C-alpha positions as CSV (number, residue, x, y, z in Angstrom):
1,X,0.0,0.0,0.0
2,X,2.9,2.4,0.7
3,X,4.3,1.7,-2.7
4,X,1.0,2.5,-4.4
5,X,0.8,5.7,-2.4
6,X,4.3,6.8,-3.3
7,X,3.8,6.0,-7.0
8,X,0.6,8.2,-7.0
9,X,2.4,10.9,-5.1
10,X,5.3,10.9,-7.7
11,X,2.8,11.0,-10.6
12,X,1.0,14.0,-9.1
13,X,4.2,15.8,-8.4
14,X,5.3,15.4,-12.0
15,X,2.0,16.6,-13.3
16,X,1.9,19.6,-11.0
17,X,5.6,20.4,-11.8
18,X,4.9,20.2,-15.5
19,X,1.8,22.5,-15.0
20,X,4.1,25.0,-13.2
21,X,6.7,24.9,-15.9
22,X,4.1,25.5,-18.7
23,X,2.4,28.5,-16.9
24,X,5.3,30.8,-16.0
25,X,3.9,33.8,-18.0
26,X,3.1,36.9,-16.0
27,X,-0.5,37.8,-15.5
28,X,-2.3,40.8,-14.0
29,X,-5.0,40.2,-11.4
30,X,-7.3,43.2,-11.1
31,X,-9.2,44.0,-7.9
32,X,-11.8,46.6,-7.1
33,X,-10.9,50.3,-6.9
34,X,-8.1,50.0,-9.5
35,X,-5.8,47.7,-7.4
36,X,-3.8,45.3,-9.5
37,X,-1.4,42.4,-8.8
38,X,1.2,41.1,-11.2
39,X,3.0,37.8,-11.0
40,X,3.5,34.4,-12.5
41,X,0.2,32.5,-13.1
42,X,1.3,29.5,-11.2
43,X,2.4,31.5,-8.1
44,X,-0.9,33.3,-8.0
45,X,-2.8,30.1,-8.3
46,X,-0.8,28.5,-5.5
47,X,-1.3,31.6,-3.3
48,X,-5.0,31.5,-3.7
49,X,-5.2,27.8,-3.2
50,X,-3.3,28.1,0.1
51,X,-5.4,31.0,1.2
52,X,-8.6,29.0,0.5
53,X,-7.3,26.0,2.4
54,X,-6.4,28.2,5.4
55,X,-9.9,29.8,5.3
56,X,-11.5,26.3,5.1
57,X,-9.5,25.2,8.2
58,X,-10.5,28.3,10.1
59,X,-14.1,27.8,9.2
60,X,-14.2,24.2,10.6
61,X,-12.3,25.0,13.8
62,X,-15.4,25.9,16.0
63,X,-17.1,22.6,15.0
64,X,-13.9,20.7,15.7
65,X,-13.4,22.2,19.1
66,X,-17.1,21.5,20.1
67,X,-16.8,17.9,19.0
68,X,-13.5,17.4,20.9
69,X,-15.1,18.9,24.1
70,X,-18.1,16.6,23.7
71,X,-15.8,13.6,23.1
72,X,-13.9,14.4,26.3
73,X,-17.1,14.6,28.3
74,X,-18.4,11.3,26.9
75,X,-15.0,9.6,27.7
76,X,-15.3,10.8,31.3
77,X,-18.8,9.5,31.5
78,X,-17.7,6.1,30.2
79,X,-14.9,6.0,32.7
80,X,-17.3,6.7,35.5
81,X,-19.7,4.0,34.3
82,X,-16.8,1.5,34.1
83,X,-15.7,2.3,37.6
84,X,-19.2,1.9,38.9
85,X,-19.5,-1.5,37.1
86,X,-16.2,-2.6,38.5
87,X,-17.4,-1.7,42.0
88,X,-20.6,-3.7,41.5
89,X,-18.7,-6.7,40.2
90,X,-16.5,-6.5,43.4
91,X,-19.6,-6.7,45.5
92,X,-20.9,-9.7,43.6
93,X,-17.6,-11.6,43.8
94,X,-17.1,-11.2,47.5
95,X,-19.0,-13.8,49.5
96,X,-21.5,-12.6,52.1
97,X,-20.1,-12.1,55.6
98,X,-21.6,-14.1,58.5
99,X,-23.7,-12.2,61.0
100,X,-21.8,-13.6,64.0
101,X,-19.0,-16.0,64.6
102,X,-19.6,-18.8,67.2
103,X,-16.4,-20.0,68.9
104,X,-16.6,-23.3,70.7
């Protein structure tokens, strides 16, 4: 499985590297209010891809934190239930104690 993953990774790297070599011409990216950015097409695409990935990660962070907090609470609850069950099993395993001992 590692070999297949590495082969796919190498193929993707070669494809993206070839894309980068073919798209080195300078382009102008025009914003509102007359702002303009110039640079190689591949670098602008890479920059916007990284910015989009960072925004996606930031957007999912509140959900991730909430789910981790909920998971920690559930783990504490399971731990408490396991301790309670172990205590109940200890009571069941121990034989009943006699009410009194008669010495002859």
